[in-house]
C-alpha positions in Angstrom: 0.0 0.0 0.0 1.3 3.5 -0.9 1.6 6.3 1.6 -1.1 9.0 1.6 1.5 11.4 0.1 2.0 9.0 -2.9 -1.7 8.5 -3.3 -2.3 12.3 -3.2 0.4 12.9 -5.8 -1.0 10.2 -8.0 -4.5 11.7 -7.8 -3.3 15.2 -8.4 -1.4 14.0 -11.6 -4.5 12.7 -13.3 -5.4 14.4 -16.5 -8.9 12.8 -16.9 -11.3 15.1 -14.9 -14.8 15.7 -16.0 -17.4 18.1 -14.7 -20.5 16.0 -14.5 -23.4 18.0 -13.1 -24.4 21.4 -11.7 -27.2 21.1 -9.2 -30.0 23.7 -8.7 -28.5 24.6 -5.3 -25.1 25.4 -6.8 -23.4 22.1 -6.0 -21.0 20.9 -8.7 -20.1 17.3 -9.2 -16.9 16.3 -11.0 -15.2 12.9 -11.6 -11.5 12.0 -11.6 -10.7 8.7 -13.4 -7.9 7.0 -11.6 -7.4 4.0 -14.0 -4.0 5.0 -15.3 -2.5 6.8 -12.2 -0.8 3.8 -10.8 -3.0 3.1 -7.8 -4.1 -0.3 -6.8 -7.4 -1.5 -5.2 -5.4 -1.8 -2.0 -4.5 1.9 -2.2 -8.1 2.8 -2.5 -8.6 1.3 1.0 -6.0 3.6 2.7 -7.6 4.8 5.9 -6.7 8.5 5.2 -8.3 8.5 1.8 -11.8 9.3 3.1 -10.8 11.6 6.0 -12.3 15.1 5.7 -8.8 16.8 5.7 -7.6 14.7 2.8 -10.8 15.0 0.8 -10.8 18.8 1.2 -7.1 19.0 0.4 -7.2 16.9 -2.8 -10.5 18.3 -3.9 -9.3 21.9 -3.7 -6.0 21.0 -5.3 -7.8 19.4 -8.3 -10.1 22.5 -8.7 -7.1 24.9 -8.5 -5.2 22.9 -11.1 -8.2 23.2 -13.4 -9.7 26.5 -12.4 -10.3 27.6 -16.0 -12.6 24.6 -16.5 -14.6 25.6 -13.5 -14.5 29.4 -14.2 -16.5 28.8 -17.4 -19.4 27.7 -15.2 -19.5 31.1 -13.5 -19.2 33.1 -16.7 -22.2 31.2 -18.2 -24.6 31.9 -15.3 -27.3 34.5 -15.6 -26.5 37.4 -13.2 -29.5 36.9 -11.0 -28.8 33.2 -10.7 -25.1 34.0 -10.1 -26.2 36.3 -7.2 -28.5 33.6 -5.8 -26.2 30.6 -6.2 -22.7 32.1 -5.7 -22.9 35.3 -3.7 -25.4 34.1 -1.1 -23.8 30.8 -0.3 -20.5 29.5 1.0 -18.6 26.3 0.2 -18.0 24.2 3.3 -16.4 20.8 2.7 -16.0 18.6 -0.3 -18.0 15.5 -0.6 -16.2 12.5 -2.2 -16.9 8.8 -2.8 -15.5 6.1 -5.0 -17.5 4.6 -7.8 -18.4 0.9 -7.6 -15.7 0.3 -10.1 -13.1 1.8 -7.6 -11.4 3.7 -10.3 -13.4 6.9 -10.3 -13.4 9.4 -7.5 -16.6 11.6 -7.5 -16.3 15.0 -5.8 -18.9 17.5 -4.9 -18.4 21.1 -4.0 -20.3 24.4 -4.1 -19.9 27.0 -6.9 -18.9 29.6 -4.4 -15.5 28.0 -4.0 -14.7 28.8 -7.6 -15.4 32.5 -7.0 -13.3 32.3 -3.8 -10.3 30.9 -5.7 -10.6 33.3 -8.5 -10.9 36.3 -6.1 -7.8 35.0 -4.3 -5.9 34.7 -7.6 -6.9 38.2 -8.7 -5.7 39.6 -5.3 -2.3 37.9 -5.9 -2.0 39.9 -9.1 -1.7 43.1 -7.0 1.2 41.5 -5.2 3.2 41.1 -8.4 6.0 43.5 -9.1 4.5 44.9 -12.3 6.7 47.1 -14.5 5.1 50.4 -15.3 6.4 52.6 -18.1 7.4 56.0 -16.7 6.1 57.6 -13.5 3.9 60.4 -12.4 7.0 62.6 -12.1 7.6 62.3 -15.8 4.1 63.8 -16.6 4.2 67.4 -17.8 0.7 69.0 -17.6 2.0 72.2 -19.3 2.4 70.3 -22.6 -0.5 70.4 -25.1 -2.0 67.0 -25.8 -1.2 65.3 -29.1 -3.2 66.7 -32.1 -4.3 63.2 -33.1 -6.2 62.7 -29.9 -10.0 63.1 -30.0 -10.4 66.5 -28.2 -13.7 67.6 -29.6 -15.1 68.5 -26.2 -12.0 70.7 -25.4 -11.9 74.2 -26.9 -9.0 76.2 -25.6 -9.9 79.2 -27.8 -13.2 79.8 -26.0 -13.1 82.6 -23.4 -16.3 81.2 -21.8 -15.3 77.9 -20.2 -18.7 77.4 -18.6 -20.0 75.6 -21.6 -17.1 73.1 -21.7 -18.7 71.3 -18.7 -22.0 69.5 -18.3 -24.1 71.0 -15.6 -25.1 68.8 -12.7 
């Protein structure tokens, strides 16, 4: 029997993952086919395999590795349905069971986890050291804008500047 670390690595390396169903309550079911990952029937009986910690760990790892597959679910939702299913609910724990064939792991999670992961990834973009061309110190407000810019609302020959602004 392999260690739980070896089993986890084998499951994480699987390429064959399929989103099977999206339930009316926002639960998503996906399958991972373990036929060719090198695990034996004995490995499927490892006592840690069904512990909440391991199921949550491996389930979230699989979702993070394939986040673009799951993100398409969110982008396809009607805005009202999105608000109802995603914004008003919170993912708790993964559900997981093995198929009767013992080669397919079936996971269940809530859609809100996808939003949580994507929000976390977007926040990490702020942490990147992005290169910006120039700085605010390089900006010279006394220079006239380029002539090829669309400046139809700007008339610097008009002595009455009141009509250059929309009234509130």
